[in-house]
C-alpha positions in Angstrom: 91.6 110.4 -9.7 92.1 111.3 -6.2 94.9 110.5 -4.0 94.1 108.5 -1.1 95.5 110.2 1.9 97.9 107.7 4.5 95.4 107.8 7.1 92.3 106.5 4.9 95.3 103.6 4.5 95.9 103.0 7.8 92.6 102.4 9.0 91.5 100.3 6.2 94.7 98.0 7.3 93.5 98.1 10.8 90.0 96.8 9.9 91.2 94.0 7.9 93.3 93.1 10.6 90.4 93.2 13.1 88.2 91.1 10.7 91.1 88.4 10.5 91.3 88.0 14.1 87.4 87.6 14.7 87.9 85.2 12.0 90.0 83.2 14.3 87.6 82.8 17.7 90.5 83.7 20.0 88.5 86.4 21.5 87.7 84.7 24.9 88.8 85.3 28.3 92.9 84.3 29.2 91.3 82.1 31.9 88.9 80.3 29.5 90.7 80.1 26.8 93.6 78.2 28.7 90.8 75.7 30.1 89.7 75.6 27.1 92.6 74.6 25.5 93.7 71.6 28.1 90.2 69.9 27.3 90.4 70.6 23.1 94.1 69.1 23.6 92.2 65.9 25.1 90.4 63.7 22.5 86.6 63.5 24.2 85.3 59.7 24.9 82.9 58.2 22.6 79.4 58.4 23.7 80.1 60.7 26.3 79.5 64.4 26.1 82.0 66.7 27.9 81.6 67.5 31.0 82.1 71.3 31.9 84.7 72.7 33.8 82.5 73.6 36.9 81.7 70.0 37.4 85.3 69.2 38.1 86.1 67.7 41.9 86.8 70.6 44.3 89.2 68.4 45.9 91.6 70.0 43.1 91.2 73.3 45.1 94.2 73.9 47.6 92.6 74.1 51.3 94.4 77.1 53.3 93.5 75.9 57.2 95.4 72.8 56.2 97.5 74.1 54.7 99.1 76.7 57.3 101.5 75.3 59.4 100.4 75.5 63.7 102.6 78.3 65.0 105.2 76.7 67.7 105.3 77.6 71.3 107.8 80.2 72.6 110.2 78.8 74.8 111.4 80.4 78.0 113.9 80.0 80.8 112.6 79.6 84.3 113.6 79.8 88.1 111.9 79.3 91.3 114.4 81.6 93.8 114.8 80.6 97.4 112.8 82.7 99.7 113.9 84.5 102.6 113.3 86.8 105.5 115.0 90.5 104.5 114.6 93.6 106.6 112.8 96.1 104.8 115.1 98.8 103.9 114.0 102.2 102.9 116.6 104.7 101.6 116.1 108.3 101.1 118.3 111.2 100.2 118.9 113.9 103.0 121.4 116.5 104.7 122.3 117.0 108.1 121.4 120.1 110.2 122.1 121.3 113.7 119.6 120.1 116.6 119.5 123.3 117.5 120.2 126.7 115.9 120.1 130.2 117.5 121.0 133.7 116.1 122.1 136.1 119.3 121.1 139.6 119.2 121.3 142.2 121.4 118.1 143.9 123.1 119.9 147.4 123.8 122.4 149.5 121.1 125.8 150.1 122.9 129.2 149.5 122.5 131.1 146.0 123.2 133.2 145.9 126.2 133.1 142.2 126.3 133.6 139.5 123.8 135.1 136.5 125.8 133.8 133.5 123.1 135.5 133.0 119.8 134.3 131.3 116.6 134.1 127.3 117.4 134.0 127.8 120.8 131.8 125.3 123.2 129.7 127.0 125.4 127.1 125.8 128.4 123.9 127.3 128.9 124.1 130.7 130.9 127.6 131.3 129.7 128.4 134.8 128.8 129.1 135.3 124.8 128.7 139.7 124.9 128.5 142.2 127.0 128.0 146.0 126.2 129.8 149.1 128.4 127.4 149.6 130.7 128.7 151.7 133.7 125.3 153.9 134.7 123.7 150.4 135.0 126.1 148.5 136.6 125.9 152.1 139.7 122.3 152.0 139.4 122.5 148.4 140.4 125.0 149.0 143.4 122.6 152.0 144.6 119.2 149.8 144.4 121.3 147.0 146.3 122.4 149.4 149.2 119.0 151.2 149.4 117.5 147.5 150.1 120.0 146.9 152.7 118.9 150.0 154.8 115.2 149.0 154.0 116.1 145.7 155.7 117.6 147.5 158.5 114.7 149.7 158.7 112.0 146.8 158.7 114.0 145.0 161.4 114.3 148.2 163.6 110.3 148.4 163.5 109.7 145.1 163.9 111.8 145.1 167.5 110.1 148.3 168.9 106.5 146.9 167.6 107.1 144.1 169.9 107.7 146.3 172.5 104.8 148.4 171.8 106.9 151.5 171.3 105.9 151.7 167.3 102.7 151.8 166.0 101.6 149.1 163.4 101.2 152.0 160.8 104.8 152.3 160.8 105.6 149.0 160.6 103.4 148.3 157.3 105.0 151.7 155.7 108.7 149.6 156.5 107.4 146.5 154.9 106.5 148.8 152.0 109.7 150.3 151.6 111.4 147.4 151.7 109.3 145.8 148.9 109.6 148.9 147.0 113.6 148.9 147.3 113.7 145.5 146.1 111.9 145.9 143.2 114.0 148.9 142.0 116.9 146.4 142.5 115.4 143.9 140.4 114.5 146.8 137.7 118.0 147.8 137.9 119.5 144.1 137.6 117.2 143.5 134.5 118.8 147.0 132.7 122.1 145.6 133.5 120.8 142.3 131.9 119.9 143.8 129.0 123.4 144.7 128.3 124.7 141.1 128.1 124.4 137.9 125.7 124.4 134.7 127.1 124.4 131.4 125.8 120.6 129.8 125.8 122.1 126.1 125.7 125.1 123.8 125.2 126.4 124.3 121.8 129.0 125.5 119.4 129.5 129.3 118.1 129.8 128.8 114.9 129.9 133.0 113.5 130.5 136.3 115.4 130.2 138.8 113.0 131.5 141.6 115.6 134.4 142.8 117.1 135.1 144.0 120.4 135.1 147.7 120.5 132.2 148.0 117.5 129.1 149.7 118.0 125.6 147.4 117.8 122.4 148.7 117.6 119.4 147.1 119.0 118.5 143.7 117.7 121.5 144.0 116.1 123.4 140.0 115.3 126.7 139.4 117.2 126.7 135.4 117.1 125.3 132.1 115.9 125.1 129.0 118.2 124.5 125.6 117.4 123.8 122.4 118.6 125.4 119.5 117.6 124.8 116.7 120.0 122.4 115.0 118.6 123.2 115.9 115.2 120.0 115.7 113.0 119.6 113.7 109.5 116.9 115.1 107.9 115.1 113.3 104.5 111.6 113.2 102.8 110.0 109.8 102.8 107.1 109.3 100.4 103.5 108.8 101.1 103.7 105.0 100.1 107.0 104.3 102.5 105.5 105.9 105.0 103.5 103.1 106.6 106.6 101.0 106.7 108.4 103.7 109.5 107.6 104.7 112.9 109.1 106.9 115.8 111.7 105.0 117.6 112.7 102.9 114.6 116.9 102.6 113.9 117.9 103.8 111.1 121.8 103.8 109.1 123.0 107.2 107.9 126.3 107.2 105.5 127.5 110.8 105.1 129.0 111.9 101.7 132.8 111.3 103.3 131.6 107.6 103.5 131.2 107.7 107.3 128.4 105.3 108.7 126.8 106.3 111.6 123.2 104.7 113.5 120.7 106.9 114.6 116.9 106.6 115.6 114.1 108.0 114.2 112.5 111.0 116.5 110.4 112.7 114.5 108.0 112.1 111.1 106.1 114.7 109.7 101.8 114.4 109.7 101.5 116.9 107.0 103.1 116.4 103.5 105.2 118.5 101.1 102.6 120.0 98.5 105.1 120.2 95.7 106.3 116.6 96.2 104.0 115.1 98.7 106.6 113.4 100.6 106.9 113.6 104.7 110.0 115.0 107.1 111.6 112.2 108.8 114.1 113.4 110.9 116.9 110.7 112.6 118.8 111.9 116.0 122.6 110.6 115.6 124.8 111.1 118.5 127.5 113.4 117.9 129.6 113.8 121.7 132.5 115.0 119.8 131.0 117.2 117.2 132.8 115.3 114.5 129.4 115.5 112.2 129.0 119.1 110.8 125.7 120.3 109.6 124.8 120.4 105.8 126.6 117.4 105.1 124.9 115.3 102.0 123.7 111.9 103.7 121.9 108.8 102.6 119.5 107.6 105.4 118.4 103.5 105.5 115.2 103.4 107.3 114.8 99.6 108.7 111.5 97.9 108.7 109.5 95.2 109.7 111.3 92.1 108.2 109.2 90.6 105.1 109.1 87.4 103.4 110.8 88.3 99.8 113.0 86.3 97.2 116.5 88.2 95.6 116.3 88.9 91.9 119.0 90.7 89.7 117.6 93.9 87.9 117.6 92.3 84.4 114.5 90.5 85.4 112.3 93.2 86.3 110.0 94.5 83.5 106.9 96.7 82.6 103.4 95.6 82.7 101.0 96.7 80.0 100.0 99.5 82.4 103.2 100.8 83.1 103.9 99.3 86.2 107.0 97.7 87.2 106.8 93.9 87.9 107.9 90.3 86.9 106.5 88.1 84.3 106.0 84.6 85.5 104.7 80.9 84.5 101.8 79.6 86.2 100.5 75.8 86.3 98.7 76.1 82.8 102.2 76.8 81.6 100.4 80.4 81.0 102.4 84.2 81.4 101.1 86.4 84.3 102.5 89.6 85.4 103.1 90.2 89.3 103.6 94.0 90.5 106.6 93.9 92.9 106.8 95.4 96.4 110.5 97.0 96.3 112.0 95.4 100.0 115.5 96.8 99.2 118.0 97.5 96.1 121.3 95.9 97.4 124.5 95.8 95.1 123.7 92.1 94.5 120.3 92.3 93.0 117.0 93.6 94.0 115.3 92.3 96.8 111.1 91.5 95.9 108.4 91.2 97.9 104.6 90.3 96.5 105.4 87.2 94.5 103.6 83.8 94.8 105.6 81.3 96.3 104.6 78.9 93.6 105.8 81.3 90.6 108.2 80.4 88.3 110.0 83.8 87.4 110.5 84.2 83.8 114.7 84.9 83.7 114.9 84.9 79.8 112.4 85.7 77.3 110.6 87.9 79.5 110.0 90.7 76.7 109.1 88.5 74.2 106.1 87.1 75.3 102.9 89.3 76.9 100.4 88.3 80.2 97.9 85.7 78.4 100.5 83.3 76.4 101.1 80.1 76.5 104.8 79.1 76.4 106.9 76.3 76.7 109.1 76.8 80.1 111.9 74.9 80.9 114.1 75.5 84.2 117.5 77.9 83.4 120.6 75.7 83.1 123.0 76.1 86.2 124.8 78.3 84.4 122.0 80.6 84.2 121.3 79.9 87.8 124.6 81.2 89.3 124.7 83.9 87.1 121.0 85.5 87.8 120.4 83.7 91.4 123.7 82.6 93.0 125.8 85.6 93.0 122.2 87.4 94.6 121.9 84.9 97.4 125.7 84.7 98.2 125.7 88.4 98.8 123.1 88.1 101.7 125.2 85.4 103.5 
């Protein structure tokens, strides 16, 4: 008798087990089996057929819409700050520079014979700054001057003779021509001599002298630098957005890097913007009779424009809108959040002075970062501590 292999025995065992499970009738789905088990556990009423599960009332099913609770409105703190008239201040960075600056140079070559000034000296218009040796030219001027005197004497004699009729008119005309020629020779000799001199073109301060007495200089060589520091100029660049607020003649405050504060007047506004920065050059003239303000010093220029109606708020209230604009969020009468771009009137140590905000706007001072435009919120007035902290300190800074 042949031996039965193990895998055949295993197959027969599985077949017998499967047949036994089929005989029990427990082969429906889990959900159906559960429903059936619940139904079969309860005895059916006599004479009444059993109702299928589908006939059960739908009230047993949970209603999702009724089960979800309604979201609560977000609470934000609001204030209505007092409005005042503020002078618009535009602050720009700049530096001081001389009103005039000239590099003095020689018109001829030669050796320096006179150098009557030194660095730091104040000079007036026409003062001698340097003179080259010019012995021959001085001699030419003296000769031309003596010749001119001789020609004048000859003309006077010729005119007296012409009046008595003892001198032909032609000789009188010759005498007059000789005098004119002598005058021209003197002017030419004097001009040649003047080329050896360097004089101050305006009142100012000698800032630099790169030459020494007795040294030789070439034609066009630099001999001195002169600065006019009264008035001194504070120069800066103003943005194209703020250009409309400034005009020539406006008063401006200038704070130097050494904390010195001075006042000047806008004397020039460029009408051609810089191609790189799109800004316009502005010059403020500052009285500087004693020359205490040097050129090249860093300065902060505050330009004062026409006053405008605005409010003062702390910097923490300012936020970004959906388009990236700086502004504030406020609550309207319908309790909806609205965004208002700001017009920066001034930036003070106590807060920001902002324009462009409606008078009836209730500004959100707490929670403005957690809401967005169009949201319906629950506004509550900020407590006194918050108002004193946010508004009181700012308002006190304007008193």
